Each structure stands twice: as C-alpha cells, then as structure tokens.
C-alpha positions as CSV (number, residue, x, y, z in Angstrom):
1,X,105.9,112.9,84.4
2,X,107.8,110.5,82.6
3,X,104.9,109.0,80.9
4,X,102.2,109.0,78.1
5,X,98.8,108.8,77.6
6,X,97.1,106.8,74.5
7,X,93.8,107.8,73.2
8,X,91.0,105.1,73.9
9,X,90.3,103.0,70.8
10,X,86.6,103.0,69.6
11,X,84.9,99.9,71.1
12,X,81.3,98.5,70.8
13,X,81.2,95.8,73.7
14,X,78.8,93.2,73.3
15,X,75.8,93.3,75.8
16,X,77.0,91.8,79.1
17,X,74.5,90.0,81.2
18,X,75.4,88.5,84.9
19,X,75.7,84.8,83.9
20,X,79.3,83.6,84.0
21,X,79.4,82.2,80.6
22,X,78.6,85.7,78.9
23,X,80.8,87.6,81.1
24,X,83.9,85.4,80.3
25,X,82.6,85.4,76.7
26,X,82.9,89.4,76.7
27,X,86.4,89.0,78.0
28,X,87.4,86.6,75.3
29,X,85.9,89.1,72.7
30,X,88.2,91.9,74.0
31,X,91.4,89.8,74.7
32,X,92.9,90.2,71.2
33,X,90.9,93.3,70.2
34,X,92.1,96.0,72.6
35,X,92.8,95.3,76.4
36,X,91.4,93.6,79.4
37,X,92.6,93.6,82.9
38,X,91.2,91.3,85.7
39,X,91.8,92.1,89.3
40,X,90.6,90.2,92.2
41,X,91.7,90.9,95.8
42,X,92.0,88.1,98.2
43,X,88.7,86.3,98.6
44,X,87.3,89.1,96.9
45,X,84.8,89.1,94.0
46,X,86.9,90.6,91.4
47,X,86.3,92.9,88.5
48,X,87.1,93.0,84.6
49,X,88.3,95.9,82.8
50,X,87.6,96.1,79.0
51,X,89.2,98.6,76.8
52,X,91.3,101.7,77.4
53,X,90.1,104.9,78.6
54,X,93.4,106.1,80.1
55,X,96.8,104.7,79.8
56,X,100.2,105.8,81.3
57,X,103.7,104.2,80.6
58,X,106.0,104.6,83.5
59,X,109.8,105.2,83.1
60,X,110.2,105.4,87.0
61,X,108.8,104.0,90.1
62,X,108.5,107.6,91.7
63,X,106.1,108.2,88.6
64,X,103.3,106.1,89.9
65,X,101.5,108.2,92.3
66,X,101.3,111.1,89.7
67,X,100.3,108.7,86.9
68,X,97.2,107.3,88.9
69,X,96.1,110.6,90.0
70,X,96.3,112.1,86.5
71,X,94.5,108.8,85.1
72,X,91.7,109.0,87.6
73,X,91.2,112.9,87.0
74,X,90.8,112.2,83.4
75,X,88.3,109.4,84.0
76,X,86.4,110.7,87.0
77,X,85.1,108.3,89.5
78,X,86.7,105.3,88.0
79,X,89.5,102.9,89.6
80,X,93.0,102.8,88.3
81,X,94.9,99.5,88.0
82,X,98.8,99.6,87.7
83,X,101.7,97.2,87.5
84,X,105.3,97.5,88.0
85,X,108.4,95.5,86.7
86,X,110.5,94.2,89.2
87,X,113.2,96.6,88.5
88,X,113.4,99.3,85.9
89,X,115.9,97.3,83.6
90,X,114.1,93.8,84.1
91,X,112.1,94.1,80.9
92,X,114.4,92.1,78.7
93,X,114.5,88.9,76.7
94,X,110.9,87.6,76.9
95,X,109.9,91.1,78.0
96,X,111.5,93.3,75.6
97,X,109.5,96.5,74.4
98,X,107.4,96.6,77.7
99,X,107.8,99.6,79.9
100,X,109.2,99.5,83.4
101,X,105.3,100.1,84.6
102,X,101.9,100.8,83.4
103,X,98.7,102.7,84.8
104,X,95.3,101.9,83.0
105,X,91.9,103.0,83.5
106,X,89.6,100.9,81.3
107,X,86.7,101.9,79.4
108,X,84.5,100.4,81.9
109,X,84.7,97.9,84.8
110,X,82.3,94.9,85.0
111,X,82.0,93.1,88.4
112,X,82.5,89.3,88.3
113,X,79.2,87.8,88.4
114,X,77.6,86.1,91.6
115,X,79.4,82.7,92.1
116,X,82.3,83.2,90.1
117,X,84.3,81.1,89.5
118,X,82.3,77.8,89.3
119,X,83.0,75.0,91.7
120,X,86.6,73.4,90.9
121,X,86.5,70.9,88.2
122,X,84.0,72.6,85.9
123,X,86.6,74.3,83.9
124,X,89.0,71.9,82.3
125,X,91.8,73.2,80.2
126,X,91.4,72.7,76.5
127,X,95.2,72.7,75.7
128,X,97.4,69.9,75.5
129,X,101.1,70.3,76.8
130,X,103.7,69.4,74.1
131,X,106.9,70.6,75.8
132,X,108.2,71.8,79.0
133,X,111.8,73.2,79.8
134,X,113.4,74.6,82.8
135,X,115.8,77.9,82.6
136,X,118.3,77.1,84.2
137,X,118.3,73.3,84.2
138,X,118.9,71.2,87.3
139,X,122.6,71.0,87.2
140,X,123.1,74.7,86.5
141,X,120.5,75.4,89.2
142,X,122.6,73.5,91.8
143,X,125.7,75.3,90.8
144,X,123.8,78.8,91.3
145,X,122.6,77.6,94.7
146,X,126.3,76.5,95.7
147,X,127.8,79.7,94.6
148,X,125.3,81.8,96.3
149,X,125.6,80.0,99.8
150,X,129.6,80.4,99.3
151,X,128.9,84.2,99.1
152,X,126.7,84.1,102.2
153,X,129.4,82.1,104.1
154,X,132.0,84.7,103.0
155,X,130.0,87.6,104.3
156,X,129.3,89.2,100.9
157,X,125.6,89.0,101.2
158,X,123.0,87.7,103.9
159,X,120.4,86.4,101.7
160,X,119.6,86.3,98.0
161,X,116.5,85.2,96.0
162,X,117.0,83.5,93.0
163,X,114.3,82.6,90.4
164,X,114.1,80.1,87.6
165,X,111.6,80.0,84.6
166,X,109.6,77.0,83.3
167,X,109.0,77.3,79.5
168,X,105.7,75.5,78.4
169,X,104.2,74.9,74.7
170,X,100.8,73.8,74.2
171,X,98.9,72.6,71.1
172,X,96.6,75.7,70.9
173,X,96.6,79.3,72.2
174,X,96.0,79.5,76.0
175,X,92.6,80.4,77.2
176,X,93.4,83.2,79.5
177,X,90.1,83.7,81.0
178,X,89.8,80.0,81.8
179,X,93.2,80.0,83.4
180,X,92.5,82.9,85.4
181,X,89.2,81.1,86.4
182,X,91.0,77.9,87.6
183,X,93.6,80.1,89.4
184,X,90.8,81.7,91.6
185,X,89.3,78.3,92.0
186,X,92.5,76.6,93.3
187,X,93.9,79.4,95.3
188,X,90.8,80.9,96.9
189,X,92.8,83.2,99.3
190,X,95.2,84.5,96.7
191,X,95.0,87.8,94.9
192,X,94.4,86.9,91.2
193,X,95.0,89.0,88.2
194,X,95.5,89.3,84.4
195,X,96.8,91.8,82.5
196,X,97.1,92.3,78.6
197,X,100.4,93.8,77.7
198,X,101.5,94.2,74.3
199,X,100.4,91.1,72.8
200,X,101.1,88.8,75.8
201,X,99.1,88.4,79.2
202,X,100.7,88.5,82.7
203,X,98.5,86.1,85.0
204,X,99.2,85.0,88.5
205,X,97.7,84.3,91.8
206,X,99.8,85.8,94.5
207,X,99.5,85.2,98.5
208,X,101.3,88.0,99.4
209,X,100.2,91.4,100.1
210,X,102.8,94.2,99.7
211,X,100.6,97.3,100.9
212,X,97.0,98.0,101.6
213,X,95.6,101.5,102.5
214,X,92.1,101.2,103.9
215,X,90.3,103.7,106.2
216,X,93.4,105.7,107.1
217,X,95.5,102.8,108.0
218,X,98.5,101.1,106.1
219,X,99.3,97.5,106.4
220,X,101.7,95.0,104.9
221,X,102.3,91.2,105.4
222,X,105.8,89.9,106.3
223,X,105.6,86.8,104.4
224,X,108.6,84.3,104.0
225,X,109.6,80.7,104.5
226,X,107.8,78.1,102.7
227,X,106.8,74.6,103.7
228,X,105.1,72.2,101.6
229,X,101.9,70.8,103.4
230,X,101.9,67.3,104.4
231,X,105.6,67.8,105.9
232,X,104.8,67.3,109.5
233,X,107.9,68.9,110.5
234,X,108.7,72.1,112.8
235,X,109.7,75.3,111.0
236,X,113.6,75.4,110.7
237,X,116.0,78.0,111.6
238,X,116.2,78.7,108.0
239,X,112.6,79.7,107.4
240,X,112.8,81.8,110.6
241,X,115.7,83.7,109.7
242,X,114.0,84.5,106.3
243,X,110.9,85.7,107.9
244,X,112.8,87.9,110.6
245,X,114.7,89.7,107.9
246,X,111.8,90.5,105.9
247,X,109.8,91.7,109.0
248,X,112.9,93.8,110.3
249,X,113.0,95.4,106.7
250,X,109.4,96.4,106.8
251,X,109.6,97.8,110.3
252,X,112.5,100.0,109.1
253,X,110.4,101.2,106.1
254,X,107.5,102.3,108.2
255,X,109.7,104.1,110.5
256,X,111.7,105.8,107.7
257,X,108.5,107.5,107.0
258,X,107.7,108.7,110.5
259,X,105.1,106.1,111.1
260,X,104.7,104.1,114.4
261,X,104.2,100.3,113.4
262,X,102.1,97.6,115.2
263,X,103.3,94.1,114.7
264,X,101.2,91.1,115.1
265,X,102.7,87.7,116.5
266,X,104.2,85.5,113.7
267,X,101.5,82.9,112.4
268,X,101.1,80.5,109.4
269,X,99.5,81.4,106.4
270,X,98.1,78.5,104.3
271,X,97.9,78.7,100.5
272,X,97.2,76.0,98.1
273,X,99.8,73.2,99.1
274,X,102.1,75.8,100.9
275,X,102.3,77.1,104.1
276,X,104.4,80.4,105.0
277,X,105.5,82.1,108.2
278,X,103.6,85.6,108.2
279,X,103.2,88.6,110.5
280,X,101.2,91.7,109.8
281,X,102.8,95.3,110.3
282,X,100.3,98.3,110.3
283,X,100.2,101.9,111.3
284,X,98.0,104.8,111.1
285,X,98.5,107.2,108.1
286,X,95.8,110.0,107.3
287,X,97.6,110.9,104.2
288,X,96.8,108.4,101.2
289,X,100.2,109.5,99.6
290,X,101.9,107.5,102.4
291,X,100.7,104.4,100.5
292,X,103.0,105.3,97.4
293,X,105.9,106.3,99.7
294,X,105.7,103.0,101.4
295,X,105.4,101.1,98.2
296,X,108.6,102.6,97.0
297,X,110.3,101.9,100.3
298,X,109.4,98.3,100.4
299,X,109.8,97.1,96.7
300,X,111.6,94.7,96.4
301,X,111.4,93.3,99.9
302,X,113.9,90.7,100.9
303,X,111.4,87.9,100.2
304,X,111.9,88.8,96.4
305,X,115.5,90.2,96.2
306,X,117.3,89.5,99.3
307,X,119.5,91.5,101.9
308,X,121.3,94.0,101.6
309,X,119.2,95.2,98.7
310,X,122.0,96.4,96.7
311,X,124.2,93.6,96.9
312,X,121.5,91.1,96.4
313,X,120.1,92.7,93.4
314,X,123.6,92.8,91.9
315,X,123.9,89.1,92.4
316,X,120.6,88.4,91.0
317,X,121.7,90.3,87.6
318,X,124.9,88.2,87.6
319,X,123.5,84.7,88.3
320,X,119.9,84.7,86.7
321,X,120.2,83.8,82.9
322,X,117.0,85.7,82.1
323,X,115.1,89.0,82.8
324,X,112.5,88.8,85.3
325,X,110.2,91.5,83.6
326,X,107.0,91.7,85.8
327,X,107.6,88.6,87.8
328,X,108.5,89.6,91.3
329,X,107.0,93.2,90.6
330,X,103.7,94.8,91.7
331,X,100.1,94.6,90.7
332,X,97.6,96.7,92.3
333,X,94.6,99.1,92.2
334,X,93.7,102.5,93.5
335,X,90.4,103.9,94.0
336,X,89.5,107.8,93.6
337,X,88.8,108.2,97.3
338,X,92.6,107.4,98.0
339,X,92.1,103.8,99.1
340,X,94.6,101.2,97.4
341,X,96.2,97.9,97.5
342,X,99.3,96.4,95.9
343,X,100.3,92.8,95.9
344,X,103.6,91.2,94.9
345,X,103.6,89.7,91.5
346,X,104.8,86.0,92.4
347,X,102.9,82.7,91.4
348,X,102.9,84.3,88.0
349,X,103.2,83.6,84.0
350,X,103.9,85.5,81.1
351,X,101.6,84.0,78.4
352,X,102.1,84.6,74.6
353,X,99.8,82.7,72.2
354,X,100.4,79.0,72.8
355,X,103.5,79.6,75.0
356,X,103.8,80.3,78.7
357,X,106.8,81.4,80.7
358,X,106.4,80.6,84.4
359,X,108.5,81.9,87.4
360,X,109.3,81.1,90.7
361,X,112.1,82.0,93.2
362,X,113.7,80.6,96.4
363,X,115.1,82.7,99.3
364,X,118.7,81.4,99.8
365,X,120.4,81.7,103.1
366,X,123.1,79.9,105.0
367,X,122.2,76.4,105.0
368,X,120.1,76.2,101.7
369,X,120.5,73.1,99.9
370,X,120.2,72.9,95.9
371,X,117.8,69.7,95.9
372,X,115.3,71.3,98.5
373,X,115.2,74.6,96.7
374,X,114.7,72.8,93.3
375,X,111.8,71.2,94.9
376,X,110.4,74.5,96.5
377,X,110.7,76.3,93.2
378,X,109.0,73.3,91.5
379,X,106.1,73.3,93.6
380,X,105.6,77.1,93.0
381,X,105.5,76.6,89.5
382,X,102.9,73.8,89.7
383,X,100.5,76.6,91.1
384,X,100.1,78.2,87.5
385,X,101.1,75.0,85.5
386,X,98.0,73.2,86.7
387,X,95.9,76.2,86.0
388,X,97.2,76.3,82.4
389,X,96.6,72.9,81.8
390,X,100.2,71.5,81.9
391,X,100.1,69.2,85.1
392,X,102.8,69.0,87.5
393,X,106.6,68.9,86.9
394,X,109.7,70.9,86.8
395,X,110.8,70.3,83.4
396,X,114.7,69.8,84.2
397,X,117.6,67.7,84.9
C-alpha cells in the first residue's frame, strides 16, 4: 500500500465530563498539541477524536479501502476517519506539503455532549475581521465565466464547475471549536467536520452526501442546482439540466458495479439560505467493499468537476488560479462492521492561525451569467464566513 503509519504520541488528556464547556475545552487543549478531528453526520450528535492512534497518508485514491482496514485492524473496535483531496495533484499553493489523502484512528473518540451545540446566538465569535480578498476578483471571474460558456457553446465541454477563494484575515487566531459549533448551529441538516492537518484546520458544513453504506444498502444524493431562498421563481432549465447531468452520472456509476439503482422523485433540499434540487439513488449491496468502489466511481461528480469529466478537470486546471486542495474532496468515516459514509467537502475553509481561506464553486452550463454566478458563490462563501465571525460579503470588485 502507498502510505505510512506514524506512532501515536504520548498524551495525557484532561478529564472530560459531559458538559459542553469541558468538552470544548478538551478540544482546544489538543488542538495545537497533537491532533483533533470532529465529525457530525447530518442531524447527528457528532464525535470528537483526540490524538493519533493510527495514521495513514495516501498517495492514491485506490489505497483508501486498504488503509481504512489496516488502521482499524491495528485499533480493534475503533472508527476510522478519512479525507481525500479534490484530485491527487490538488495540494498546491496553500495546501503544499499535504498528502492527497489521510486515514486516522484517534486515540479516543468522545461523543458530543447532549444538547450540543447550544442554541444559536450563545457562541459569538471573538475575532475581528481585518481584511477580505476574493481570488479571482470580480472582473477576472467574469472573464472566466465568459470563456467557459464559450467553450460550452463550441461543444468542447458540457459543464464545468469553477471555484473561487475568499481570503480572510482576523485580529487573532481563529477559534476552531467555536467556529464548528456555529457551523452546526447555523446548518442543522449539514454534515459538519473539522480536521487538523499539518498545522492547519480543514472545516466545513456540507449538505451533500456522496455515498452511505448502511444495512447492506448503498445510497447517494444527486444534488445540483442552487436557488437562494426568498427568490420566488420557478426552477430554470439551467438548474434542471445541472441536476439531470449529475443523476445520469450517478446511475451509470451504480450500473458499472453491476448494481440495480432505484431513483426517488426529484425534490428540493433546503439548507440554510439555499434550496437545491435533489434525488436519492440507492441499491442493495451485500459486500461492504462496494462502498469504496462506488466512492471511486463517483468522485468527483459533475456537481464538483463537470462533464465530460476529463475535459472538465483539464478546464479547471487551466482556469483556476489556485489549488483546490481538500475543497471539493471527500470527508468520511468507516466503522469496524463495514458501515461507512462520505460527504462532499463543500462549504469549507482551510484555517491557519488568524487566516482563513474559503472556497465555493458554481456549475457553469450554457446560459450561465457571470453576475448570477458571482452572487451564488458569494452566498455559499457566507455560510462559513459567518461562522468564522467575518460577517457577509464577497470581497472583490
């Protein structure tokens, strides 16, 4: 396997009671000293992993199943957490030095205390925003969207997802546990996570399930198309085409594994200030390894890359002025009994000290307009920006 294991450091964690204050205090105490990973499935209670018992760095996506199995064999009865970058070559710029993927079994998991997080408004941010900058700026973004829609009109690609980055600077180091609590408060149906990686913290609140394996069944959410709440307008053909492209892609991935998928009717998913089109696809799969095969077949979906995939990924490399790193990648967890879940790592940020780098993308198809896509990405960026204490705003002209 292309990976390696690191010995667990000696830790003497402070006693932890069930109170929210002491639980988050233990999180903060370990944040710098060793390692901390927090995972909360959508509407779940969540668990905090402290320290490092087993760690695998991955060079290839194909190593994920073996790495999870090996880590859990070395730590019997313990859940493994994993995270994968958008692509193996995506860890550039801000993400330099990070591996394309990581599997972790902490020294211990602590369940979130009852009632966590506290009601909205009880955990204000202690940071003050000093500076905000969009990469690219608005003019460059408009040119990117124009070039992309021209390429689509010429038949070179069908869809491409372009991202932009928002860089924030604060007057003091970001309180990661507090930020995660606010993300959970403000996005009650989202999967929320925080992962300490090489001196920084990858945090987010994703509405998008990639793959779940429960009780012998695989399921995924075909989510695409975005509408800001308050816009009393019907879904446009653009959003319906986006969703149809994703659902067709997912159907083919199931069938490539010999599975017979069942589709639900297309509905709406409301998450914070957004509404998305969504359908669920599921199939019976008695072999737990089907989870990893389907994960490999799906990632990255047209909702994060575009279609056809190879041409869309090449277009992203050409147009985006930064490496995506773990944004648009995968965050998930695997249980010793074979059950597992993975979400798409969107609505996320890379936090290093007093700086935070937020990412958001827009699916560009024929008919996409630069101003509308700027507003959409700005609204997505605000999900994490508010939790960090940076207010609203897209930071560019």
